[in-house]
N, CA, C, O and the ligand as a Tripos MOL2 file, in Angstrom:
@<TRIPOS>MOLECULE
protein
  261   259    66     0     0
PROTEIN
NO_CHARGES

@<TRIPOS>ATOM
      1 N         -11.1650    3.3680   14.0070 N.3       1 MET1
      2 CA         -9.7900    3.6890   14.3650 C.3       1 MET1
      3 C          -9.4310    5.1270   14.0250 C.2       1 MET1
      4 O          -8.3250    5.5880   14.3060 O.2       1 MET1
      5 N         -10.3660    5.8170   13.4250 N.am      2 TYR2
      6 CA        -10.1810    7.2390   13.1860 C.3       2 TYR2
      7 C         -11.2970    8.0130   13.8590 C.2       2 TYR2
      8 O         -12.4560    7.5980   13.8630 O.2       2 TYR2
      9 N         -10.9180    9.1510   14.4290 N.am      3 SER3
     10 CA        -11.8970    9.9940   15.0830 C.3       3 SER3
     11 C         -12.1760   11.2040   14.1990 C.2       3 SER3
     12 O         -11.3040   12.0430   13.9740 O.2       3 SER3
     13 N         -13.4050   11.2760   13.7030 N.am      4 ARG4
     14 CA        -13.7590   12.3760   12.8150 C.3       4 ARG4
     15 C         -14.5450   13.4320   13.5590 C.2       4 ARG4
     16 O         -15.4350   13.1120   14.3480 O.2       4 ARG4
     17 N         -14.2280   14.6650   13.3170 N.am      5 THR5
     18 CA        -14.9950   15.7520   13.9100 C.3       5 THR5
     19 C         -15.3380   16.7480   12.8070 C.2       5 THR5
     20 O         -14.6830   16.8060   11.7660 O.2       5 THR5
     21 N         -16.3710   17.5180   13.0650 N.am      6 GLN6
     22 CA        -16.7790   18.5060   12.0770 C.3       6 GLN6
     23 C         -16.5980   19.9090   12.6520 C.2       6 GLN6
     24 O         -16.9230   20.1660   13.8110 O.2       6 GLN6
     25 N         -16.0810   20.7940   11.8350 N.am      7 ASN7
     26 CA        -15.8720   22.1770   12.2570 C.3       7 ASN7
     27 C         -17.1460   23.0020   12.0810 C.2       7 ASN7
     28 O         -18.0950   22.5850   11.4160 O.2       7 ASN7
     29 N         -17.1380   24.1710   12.6890 N.am      8 GLU8
     30 CA        -18.3150   25.0370   12.6150 C.3       8 GLU8
     31 C         -18.6690   25.4180   11.1880 C.2       8 GLU8
     32 O         -19.8380   25.6250   10.8630 O.2       8 GLU8
     33 N         -17.6580   25.5090   10.3410 N.am      9 ASN9
     34 CA        -17.9200   25.8930    8.9530 C.3       9 ASN9
     35 C         -18.2570   24.6990    8.0580 C.2       9 ASN9
     36 O         -18.3550   24.8380    6.8390 O.2       9 ASN9
     37 N         -18.4310   23.5320    8.6680 N.am     10 GLY10
     38 CA        -18.8690   22.3750    7.8990 C.3      10 GLY10
     39 C         -17.7480   21.5080    7.3660 C.2      10 GLY10
     40 O         -18.0100   20.4590    6.7780 O.2      10 GLY10
     41 N         -16.5050   21.9220    7.5570 N.am     11 THR11
     42 CA        -15.3850   21.0940    7.1060 C.3      11 THR11
     43 C         -15.0850   20.0240    8.1570 C.2      11 THR11
     44 O         -15.5960   20.0660    9.2760 O.2      11 THR11
     45 N         -14.2520   19.0780    7.7710 N.am     12 TYR12
     46 CA        -13.9970   17.9280    8.6440 C.3      12 TYR12
     47 C         -12.5330   17.8050    9.0700 C.2      12 TYR12
     48 O         -11.6210   18.2560    8.3770 O.2      12 TYR12
     49 N         -12.3430   17.1860   10.2190 N.am     13 ASN13
     50 CA        -11.0110   16.7990   10.6830 C.3      13 ASN13
     51 C         -11.0340   15.3050   10.9500 C.2      13 ASN13
     52 O         -12.0810   14.7250   11.2370 O.2      13 ASN13
     53 N          -9.8730   14.6980   10.8500 N.am     14 SER14
     54 CA         -9.7820   13.2880   11.2230 C.3      14 SER14
     55 C          -8.4780   13.0520   11.9600 C.2      14 SER14
     56 O          -7.4250   13.5720   11.5910 O.2      14 SER14
     57 N          -8.5770   12.2540   13.0120 N.am     15 ARG15
     58 CA         -7.3950   11.9530   13.8040 C.3      15 ARG15
     59 C          -7.2700   10.4500   13.9400 C.2      15 ARG15
     60 O          -8.2600    9.7520   14.1590 O.2      15 ARG15
     61 N          -6.0570    9.9560   13.8100 N.am     16 CYS16
     62 CA         -5.8060    8.5330   13.9550 C.3      16 CYS16
     63 C          -5.7890    8.1780   15.4360 C.2      16 CYS16
     64 O          -5.0640    8.7980   16.2140 O.2      16 CYS16
     65 N          -6.5720    7.1970   15.8270 N.am     17 LEU17
     66 CA         -6.6470    6.8180   17.2430 C.3      17 LEU17
     67 C          -5.4900    5.9290   17.6680 C.2      17 LEU17
     68 O          -5.2900    5.6940   18.8600 O.2      17 LEU17
     69 N          -4.7250    5.4310   16.6990 N.am     18 ASP18
     70 CA         -3.5690    4.5970   17.0400 C.3      18 ASP18
     71 C          -2.3500    5.4440   17.3900 C.2      18 ASP18
     72 O          -1.6800    5.1830   18.3890 O.2      18 ASP18
     73 N          -2.0580    6.4580   16.5740 N.am     19 CYS19
     74 CA         -0.8720    7.2820   16.8200 C.3      19 CYS19
     75 C          -1.2420    8.6930   17.2700 C.2      19 CYS19
     76 O          -0.3680    9.4910   17.6090 O.2      19 CYS19
     77 N          -2.5270    8.9930   17.2720 N.am     20 LEU20
     78 CA         -3.0450   10.2900   17.7240 C.3      20 LEU20
     79 C          -2.6090   11.4720   16.8600 C.2      20 LEU20
     80 O          -2.6810   12.6260   17.2830 O.2      20 LEU20
     81 N          -2.1590   11.1670   15.6520 N.am     21 LEU21
     82 CA         -1.8310   12.2500   14.7240 C.3      21 LEU21
     83 C          -3.0990   12.7470   14.0380 C.2      21 LEU21
     84 O          -3.9960   11.9680   13.7150 O.2      21 LEU21
     85 N          -3.1520   14.0620   13.8220 N.am     22 THR22
     86 CA         -4.2070   14.6170   12.9890 C.3      22 THR22
     87 C          -3.8170   14.3760   11.5440 C.2      22 THR22
     88 O          -2.7790   14.8530   11.0840 O.2      22 THR22
     89 N          -4.6500   13.6350   10.8310 N.am     23 ILE23
     90 CA         -4.2610   13.2940    9.4670 C.3      23 ILE23
     91 C          -5.0320   14.0950    8.4330 C.2      23 ILE23
     92 O          -4.6920   14.0750    7.2500 O.2      23 ILE23
     93 N          -6.0680   14.8000    8.8690 N.am     24 ALA24
     94 CA         -6.7770   15.6820    7.9630 C.3      24 ALA24
     95 C          -7.4110   16.7920    8.7820 C.2      24 ALA24
     96 O          -7.9640   16.5420    9.8530 O.2      24 ALA24
     97 N          -7.3320   17.9990    8.2880 N.am     25 SER25
     98 CA         -8.0260   19.0810    8.9710 C.3      25 SER25
     99 C          -8.6000   20.0460    7.9430 C.2      25 SER25
    100 O          -7.9590   20.3690    6.9430 O.2      25 SER25
    101 N          -9.7870   20.4850    8.2020 N.am     26 TYR26
    102 CA        -10.4990   21.4230    7.3360 C.3      26 TYR26
    103 C         -10.6510   20.9080    5.9140 C.2      26 TYR26
    104 O         -10.5580   21.6800    4.9600 O.2      26 TYR26
    105 N         -10.8850   19.6020    5.7640 N.am     27 VAL27
    106 CA        -11.1890   19.0970    4.4310 C.3      27 VAL27
    107 C         -12.6870   19.2570    4.1830 C.2      27 VAL27
    108 O         -13.4950   19.2380    5.1120 O.2      27 VAL27
    109 N         -13.0330   19.4140    2.9160 N.am     28 GLU28
    110 CA        -14.3890   19.8060    2.5690 C.3      28 GLU28
    111 C         -15.4010   18.6610    2.5660 C.2      28 GLU28
    112 O         -16.5780   18.8690    2.8610 O.2      28 GLU28
    113 N         -14.9410   17.4480    2.2320 N.am     29 THR29
    114 CA        -15.8890   16.3470    2.0810 C.3      29 THR29
    115 C         -15.4480   15.1080    2.8570 C.2      29 THR29
    116 O         -14.2710   14.9270    3.1670 O.2      29 THR29
    117 N         -16.4250   14.2700    3.1560 N.am     30 GLU30
    118 CA        -16.1130   13.0080    3.8330 C.3      30 GLU30
    119 C         -15.3310   12.0880    2.9100 C.2      30 GLU30
    120 O         -14.5520   11.2480    3.3620 O.2      30 GLU30
    121 N         -15.5490   12.2570    1.6090 N.am     31 LYS31
    122 CA        -14.8140   11.4540    0.6410 C.3      31 LYS31
    123 C         -13.3160   11.7550    0.7410 C.2      31 LYS31
    124 O         -12.4800   10.8550    0.6660 O.2      31 LYS31
    125 N         -13.0000   13.0400    0.9110 N.am     32 GLU32
    126 CA        -11.5920   13.4470    1.0800 C.3      32 GLU32
    127 C         -11.0280   12.8280    2.3580 C.2      32 GLU32
    128 O          -9.8620   12.4350    2.4040 O.2      32 GLU32
    129 N         -11.8600   12.7460    3.3880 N.am     33 LEU33
    130 CA        -11.4230   12.0890    4.6320 C.3      33 LEU33
    131 C         -11.0570   10.6320    4.3640 C.2      33 LEU33
    132 O         -10.0500   10.1280    4.8610 O.2      33 LEU33
    133 N         -11.9010    9.9610    3.5630 N.am     34 ASP34
    134 CA        -11.6290    8.5590    3.2110 C.3      34 ASP34
    135 C         -10.2520    8.4370    2.5680 C.2      34 ASP34
    136 O          -9.4750    7.5380    2.8870 O.2      34 ASP34
    137 N          -9.9710    9.3640    1.6520 N.am     35 VAL35
    138 CA         -8.6940    9.3310    0.9310 C.3      35 VAL35
    139 C          -7.5360    9.5550    1.8950 C.2      35 VAL35
    140 O          -6.5450    8.8250    1.8670 O.2      35 VAL35
    141 N          -7.6660   10.5620    2.7440 N.am     36 ARG36
    142 CA         -6.5930   10.8680    3.6990 C.3      36 ARG36
    143 C          -6.3400    9.6810    4.6380 C.2      36 ARG36
    144 O          -5.1980    9.3180    4.9170 O.2      36 ARG36
    145 N          -7.4320    9.0960    5.1120 N.am     37 GLU37
    146 CA         -7.2970    7.9700    6.0430 C.3      37 GLU37
    147 C          -6.6690    6.7720    5.3510 C.2      37 GLU37
    148 O          -5.8660    6.0500    5.9440 O.2      37 GLU37
    149 N          -7.0370    6.5650    4.0950 N.am     38 ALA38
    150 CA         -6.4910    5.4320    3.3420 C.3      38 ALA38
    151 C          -4.9930    5.5980    3.1120 C.2      38 ALA38
    152 O          -4.2630    4.6120    3.0150 O.2      38 ALA38
    153 N          -4.5350    6.8500    3.0260 N.am     39 HIS39
    154 CA         -3.1270    7.1010    2.7300 C.3      39 HIS39
    155 C          -2.2770    7.2930    3.9780 C.2      39 HIS39
    156 O          -1.0630    7.4740    3.8860 O.2      39 HIS39
    157 N          -2.9060    7.2520    5.1300 N.am     40 HIS40
    158 CA         -2.1420    7.4550    6.3640 C.3      40 HIS40
    159 C          -1.2230    6.2670    6.6340 C.2      40 HIS40
    160 O          -1.6730    5.1270    6.7600 O.2      40 HIS40
    161 N           0.0640    6.5590    6.7200 N.am     41 MET41
    162 CA          1.0240    5.5190    7.0670 C.3      41 MET41
    163 C           1.2310    5.5960    8.5680 C.2      41 MET41
    164 O           2.0320    6.3950    9.0530 O.2      41 MET41
    165 N           0.5170    4.7750    9.2880 N.am     42 CYS42
    166 CA          0.5230    4.8990   10.7400 C.3      42 CYS42
    167 C           1.8150    4.3640   11.3580 C.2      42 CYS42
    168 O           2.1130    3.1780   11.2160 O.2      42 CYS42
    169 N           2.5830    5.2070   12.0360 N.am     43 PRO43
    170 CA          3.8260    4.7320   12.6520 C.3      43 PRO43
    171 C           3.5680    3.6880   13.7360 C.2      43 PRO43
    172 O           4.3790    2.7820   13.9310 O.2      43 PRO43
    173 N           2.4510    3.8080   14.4330 N.am     44 GLU44
    174 CA          2.1210    2.8290   15.4780 C.3      44 GLU44
    175 C           1.8760    1.4560   14.8750 C.2      44 GLU44
    176 O           2.3280    0.4410   15.4050 O.2      44 GLU44
    177 N           1.1490    1.4380   13.7520 N.am     45 LYS45
    178 CA          0.8450    0.1500   13.1260 C.3      45 LYS45
    179 C           2.0870   -0.4470   12.4840 C.2      45 LYS45
    180 O           2.2930   -1.6600   12.5100 O.2      45 LYS45
    181 N           2.9160    0.4250   11.9030 N.am     46 ALA46
    182 CA          4.1570   -0.0450   11.2880 C.3      46 ALA46
    183 C           5.0250   -0.7000   12.3540 C.2      46 ALA46
    184 O           5.6330   -1.7440   12.1200 O.2      46 ALA46
    185 N           5.0730   -0.0820   13.5130 N.am     47 LEU47
    186 CA          5.8640   -0.6060   14.6270 C.3      47 LEU47
    187 C           5.3120   -1.9550   15.0890 C.2      47 LEU47
    188 O           6.0670   -2.8920   15.3460 O.2      47 LEU47
    189 N           4.0100   -2.0360   15.1890 N.am     48 ALA48
    190 CA          3.3690   -3.2720   15.6270 C.3      48 ALA48
    191 C           3.6420   -4.3890   14.6310 C.2      48 ALA48
    192 O           3.8720   -5.5370   15.0140 O.2      48 ALA48
    193 N           3.6130   -4.0380   13.3430 N.am     49 GLN49
    194 CA          3.8870   -5.0370   12.3040 C.3      49 GLN49
    195 C           5.3250   -5.5150   12.3810 C.2      49 GLN49
    196 O           5.6160   -6.7010   12.2250 O.2      49 GLN49
    197 N           6.2250   -4.5590   12.6250 N.am     50 LEU50
    198 CA          7.6400   -4.8730   12.7280 C.3      50 LEU50
    199 C           7.8830   -5.8270   13.8880 C.2      50 LEU50
    200 O           8.6430   -6.7870   13.7610 O.2      50 LEU50
    201 N           7.2380   -5.5620   15.0160 N.am     51 MET51
    202 CA          7.4100   -6.4190   16.1830 C.3      51 MET51
    203 C           6.8400   -7.7980   15.9170 C.2      51 MET51
    204 O           7.3950   -8.8040   16.3590 O.2      51 MET51
    205 N           5.7150   -7.8450   15.1860 N.am     52 ALA52
    206 CA          5.1110   -9.1310   14.8400 C.3      52 ALA52
    207 C           6.0440   -9.9150   13.9330 C.2      52 ALA52
    208 O           6.1910  -11.1290   14.0790 O.2      52 ALA52
    209 N           6.6800   -9.2070   12.9860 N.am     53 LEU53
    210 CA          7.6350   -9.8580   12.0860 C.3      53 LEU53
    211 C           8.8230  -10.3910   12.8760 C.2      53 LEU53
    212 O           9.2890  -11.5060   12.6390 O.2      53 LEU53
    213 N           9.3080   -9.5820   13.8180 N.am     54 ASP54
    214 CA         10.4250   -9.9810   14.6680 C.3      54 ASP54
    215 C          10.0870  -11.2520   15.4170 C.2      54 ASP54
    216 O          10.8940  -12.1790   15.4930 O.2      54 ASP54
    217 N           8.8780  -11.2870   15.9710 N.am     55 ARG55
    218 CA          8.4360  -12.4640   16.7240 C.3      55 ARG55
    219 C           8.3640  -13.6740   15.8060 C.2      55 ARG55
    220 O           8.7830  -14.7710   16.1750 O.2      55 ARG55
    221 N           7.8250  -13.4650   14.5960 N.am     56 ALA56
    222 CA          7.7010  -14.5610   13.6380 C.3      56 ALA56
    223 C           9.0820  -15.0770   13.2530 C.2      56 ALA56
    224 O           9.2960  -16.2860   13.1640 O.2      56 ALA56
    225 N          10.0300  -14.1490   13.0220 N.am     57 ALA57
    226 CA         11.3900  -14.5410   12.6580 C.3      57 ALA57
    227 C          12.0390  -15.2770   13.8170 C.2      57 ALA57
    228 O          12.7340  -16.2740   13.6210 O.2      57 ALA57
    229 N          11.8060  -14.7790   15.0310 N.am     58 GLY58
    230 CA         12.3860  -15.4070   16.2080 C.3      58 GLY58
    231 C          11.8600  -16.8080   16.4040 C.2      58 GLY58
    232 O          12.5620  -17.6660   16.9390 O.2      58 GLY58
    233 N          10.6500  -17.0500   15.9840 N.am     59 ALA59
    234 CA         10.0440  -18.3670   16.1770 C.3      59 ALA59
    235 C          10.6140  -19.3980   15.2190 C.2      59 ALA59
    236 O          10.6130  -20.5930   15.5170 O.2      59 ALA59
    237 N          11.1020  -18.9440   14.0660 N.am     60 THR60
    238 CA         11.5920  -19.8950   13.0620 C.3      60 THR60
    239 C          13.1160  -20.0420   13.0980 C.2      60 THR60
    240 O          13.6640  -21.0420   12.6350 O.2      60 THR60
    241 N          13.7890  -19.0300   13.6550 N.am     61 LYS61
    242 CA         15.2550  -19.0890   13.7010 C.3      61 LYS61
    243 C          15.7160  -19.6820   15.0280 C.2      61 LYS61
    244 O          15.0450  -19.5140   16.0460 O.2      61 LYS61
    245 N          16.8500  -20.3720   15.0270 N.am     62 PRO62
    246 CA         17.3930  -20.8320   16.3110 C.3      62 PRO62
    247 C          17.8520  -19.6360   17.1480 C.2      62 PRO62
    248 O          18.1490  -18.5690   16.6110 O.2      62 PRO62
    249 N          17.9050  -19.8260   18.4440 N.am     63 LEU63
    250 CA         18.2740  -18.7280   19.3260 C.3      63 LEU63
    251 C          19.7150  -18.2730   19.0780 C.2      63 LEU63
    252 O          20.0180  -17.0800   19.0620 O.2      63 LEU63
    253 N          20.6000  -19.2730   18.8840 N.am     64 ARG64
    254 CA         21.9940  -18.9180   18.5890 C.3      64 ARG64
    255 C          22.1470  -18.8120   17.0930 C.2      64 ARG64
    256 O          21.6770  -19.6780   16.3560 O.2      64 ARG64
    257 N          22.8030  -17.7550   16.6310 N.am     65 ASP65
    258 CA         22.9220  -17.5360   15.2080 C.3      65 ASP65
    259 C          24.2990  -17.9220   14.7050 C.2      65 ASP65
    260 O          24.5770  -17.8000   13.5120 O.2      65 ASP65
    261 ZN         -1.7900    6.5300   12.8670 Zn       66 ZN66
@<TRIPOS>BOND
     1     1     2 1
     2     2     3 1
     3     3     4 2
     4     3     5 am
     5     5     6 1
     6     6     7 1
     7     7     8 2
     8     7     9 am
     9     9    10 1
    10    10    11 1
    11    11    12 2
    12    11    13 am
    13    13    14 1
    14    14    15 1
    15    15    16 2
    16    15    17 am
    17    17    18 1
    18    18    19 1
    19    19    20 2
    20    19    21 am
    21    21    22 1
    22    22    23 1
    23    23    24 2
    24    23    25 am
    25    25    26 1
    26    26    27 1
    27    27    28 2
    28    27    29 am
    29    29    30 1
    30    30    31 1
    31    31    32 2
    32    31    33 am
    33    33    34 1
    34    34    35 1
    35    35    36 2
    36    35    37 am
    37    37    38 1
    38    38    39 1
    39    39    40 2
    40    39    41 am
    41    41    42 1
    42    42    43 1
    43    43    44 2
    44    43    45 am
    45    45    46 1
    46    46    47 1
    47    47    48 2
    48    47    49 am
    49    49    50 1
    50    50    51 1
    51    51    52 2
    52    51    53 am
    53    53    54 1
    54    54    55 1
    55    55    56 2
    56    55    57 am
    57    57    58 1
    58    58    59 1
    59    59    60 2
    60    59    61 am
    61    61    62 1
    62    62    63 1
    63    63    64 2
    64    63    65 am
    65    65    66 1
    66    66    67 1
    67    67    68 2
    68    67    69 am
    69    69    70 1
    70    70    71 1
    71    71    72 2
    72    71    73 am
    73    73    74 1
    74    74    75 1
    75    75    76 2
    76    75    77 am
    77    77    78 1
    78    78    79 1
    79    79    80 2
    80    79    81 am
    81    81    82 1
    82    82    83 1
    83    83    84 2
    84    83    85 am
    85    85    86 1
    86    86    87 1
    87    87    88 2
    88    87    89 am
    89    89    90 1
    90    90    91 1
    91    91    92 2
    92    91    93 am
    93    93    94 1
    94    94    95 1
    95    95    96 2
    96    95    97 am
    97    97    98 1
    98    98    99 1
    99    99   100 2
   100    99   101 am
   101   101   102 1
   102   102   103 1
   103   103   104 2
   104   103   105 am
   105   105   106 1
   106   106   107 1
   107   107   108 2
   108   107   109 am
   109   109   110 1
   110   110   111 1
   111   111   112 2
   112   111   113 am
   113   113   114 1
   114   114   115 1
   115   115   116 2
   116   115   117 am
   117   117   118 1
   118   118   119 1
   119   119   120 2
   120   119   121 am
   121   121   122 1
   122   122   123 1
   123   123   124 2
   124   123   125 am
   125   125   126 1
   126   126   127 1
   127   127   128 2
   128   127   129 am
   129   129   130 1
   130   130   131 1
   131   131   132 2
   132   131   133 am
   133   133   134 1
   134   134   135 1
   135   135   136 2
   136   135   137 am
   137   137   138 1
   138   138   139 1
   139   139   140 2
   140   139   141 am
   141   141   142 1
   142   142   143 1
   143   143   144 2
   144   143   145 am
   145   145   146 1
   146   146   147 1
   147   147   148 2
   148   147   149 am
   149   149   150 1
   150   150   151 1
   151   151   152 2
   152   151   153 am
   153   153   154 1
   154   154   155 1
   155   155   156 2
   156   155   157 am
   157   157   158 1
   158   158   159 1
   159   159   160 2
   160   159   161 am
   161   161   162 1
   162   162   163 1
   163   163   164 2
   164   163   165 am
   165   165   166 1
   166   166   167 1
   167   167   168 2
   168   167   169 am
   169   169   170 1
   170   170   171 1
   171   171   172 2
   172   171   173 am
   173   173   174 1
   174   174   175 1
   175   175   176 2
   176   175   177 am
   177   177   178 1
   178   178   179 1
   179   179   180 2
   180   179   181 am
   181   181   182 1
   182   182   183 1
   183   183   184 2
   184   183   185 am
   185   185   186 1
   186   186   187 1
   187   187   188 2
   188   187   189 am
   189   189   190 1
   190   190   191 1
   191   191   192 2
   192   191   193 am
   193   193   194 1
   194   194   195 1
   195   195   196 2
   196   195   197 am
   197   197   198 1
   198   198   199 1
   199   199   200 2
   200   199   201 am
   201   201   202 1
   202   202   203 1
   203   203   204 2
   204   203   205 am
   205   205   206 1
   206   206   207 1
   207   207   208 2
   208   207   209 am
   209   209   210 1
   210   210   211 1
   211   211   212 2
   212   211   213 am
   213   213   214 1
   214   214   215 1
   215   215   216 2
   216   215   217 am
   217   217   218 1
   218   218   219 1
   219   219   220 2
   220   219   221 am
   221   221   222 1
   222   222   223 1
   223   223   224 2
   224   223   225 am
   225   225   226 1
   226   226   227 1
   227   227   228 2
   228   227   229 am
   229   229   230 1
   230   230   231 1
   231   231   232 2
   232   231   233 am
   233   233   234 1
   234   234   235 1
   235   235   236 2
   236   235   237 am
   237   237   238 1
   238   238   239 1
   239   239   240 2
   240   239   241 am
   241   241   242 1
   242   242   243 1
   243   243   244 2
   244   243   245 am
   245   245   246 1
   246   246   247 1
   247   247   248 2
   248   247   249 am
   249   249   250 1
   250   250   251 1
   251   251   252 2
   252   251   253 am
   253   253   254 1
   254   254   255 1
   255   255   256 2
   256   255   257 am
   257   257   258 1
   258   258   259 1
   259   259   260 2
@<TRIPOS>SUBSTRUCTURE
     1 MET1         2 RESIDUE 1 A MET
     2 TYR2         6 RESIDUE 1 A TYR
     3 SER3        10 RESIDUE 1 A SER
     4 ARG4        14 RESIDUE 1 A ARG
     5 THR5        18 RESIDUE 1 A THR
     6 GLN6        22 RESIDUE 1 A GLN
     7 ASN7        26 RESIDUE 1 A ASN
     8 GLU8        30 RESIDUE 1 A GLU
     9 ASN9        34 RESIDUE 1 A ASN
    10 GLY10       38 RESIDUE 1 A GLY
    11 THR11       42 RESIDUE 1 A THR
    12 TYR12       46 RESIDUE 1 A TYR
    13 ASN13       50 RESIDUE 1 A ASN
    14 SER14       54 RESIDUE 1 A SER
    15 ARG15       58 RESIDUE 1 A ARG
    16 CYS16       62 RESIDUE 1 A CYS
    17 LEU17       66 RESIDUE 1 A LEU
    18 ASP18       70 RESIDUE 1 A ASP
    19 CYS19       74 RESIDUE 1 A CYS
    20 LEU20       78 RESIDUE 1 A LEU
    21 LEU21       82 RESIDUE 1 A LEU
    22 THR22       86 RESIDUE 1 A THR
    23 ILE23       90 RESIDUE 1 A ILE
    24 ALA24       94 RESIDUE 1 A ALA
    25 SER25       98 RESIDUE 1 A SER
    26 TYR26      102 RESIDUE 1 A TYR
    27 VAL27      106 RESIDUE 1 A VAL
    28 GLU28      110 RESIDUE 1 A GLU
    29 THR29      114 RESIDUE 1 A THR
    30 GLU30      118 RESIDUE 1 A GLU
    31 LYS31      122 RESIDUE 1 A LYS
    32 GLU32      126 RESIDUE 1 A GLU
    33 LEU33      130 RESIDUE 1 A LEU
    34 ASP34      134 RESIDUE 1 A ASP
    35 VAL35      138 RESIDUE 1 A VAL
    36 ARG36      142 RESIDUE 1 A ARG
    37 GLU37      146 RESIDUE 1 A GLU
    38 ALA38      150 RESIDUE 1 A ALA
    39 HIS39      154 RESIDUE 1 A HIS
    40 HIS40      158 RESIDUE 1 A HIS
    41 MET41      162 RESIDUE 1 A MET
    42 CYS42      166 RESIDUE 1 A CYS
    43 PRO43      170 RESIDUE 1 A PRO
    44 GLU44      174 RESIDUE 1 A GLU
    45 LYS45      178 RESIDUE 1 A LYS
    46 ALA46      182 RESIDUE 1 A ALA
    47 LEU47      186 RESIDUE 1 A LEU
    48 ALA48      190 RESIDUE 1 A ALA
    49 GLN49      194 RESIDUE 1 A GLN
    50 LEU50      198 RESIDUE 1 A LEU
    51 MET51      202 RESIDUE 1 A MET
    52 ALA52      206 RESIDUE 1 A ALA
    53 LEU53      210 RESIDUE 1 A LEU
    54 ASP54      214 RESIDUE 1 A ASP
    55 ARG55      218 RESIDUE 1 A ARG
    56 ALA56      222 RESIDUE 1 A ALA
    57 ALA57      226 RESIDUE 1 A ALA
    58 GLY58      230 RESIDUE 1 A GLY
    59 ALA59      234 RESIDUE 1 A ALA
    60 THR60      238 RESIDUE 1 A THR
    61 LYS61      242 RESIDUE 1 A LYS
    62 PRO62      246 RESIDUE 1 A PRO
    63 LEU63      250 RESIDUE 1 A LEU
    64 ARG64      254 RESIDUE 1 A ARG
    65 ASP65      258 RESIDUE 1 A ASP
    66 ZN66       261 GROUP 0 **** ****
């Protein structure tokens, strides 16, 4: 779910394939990429989770409130 590329000088970039944001650029190690990716708060995934929660709530609540 992340697209990693390497720069000519050996540093790395990473882009989130869900929201297409660049979440790391010119980092020195792949370990740093792991950290950046782990800390990425993806707006696309947050939205998907929210919609899933909405659906779950809608399934348990009556239509009329
Ligand atoms: Zn993302």
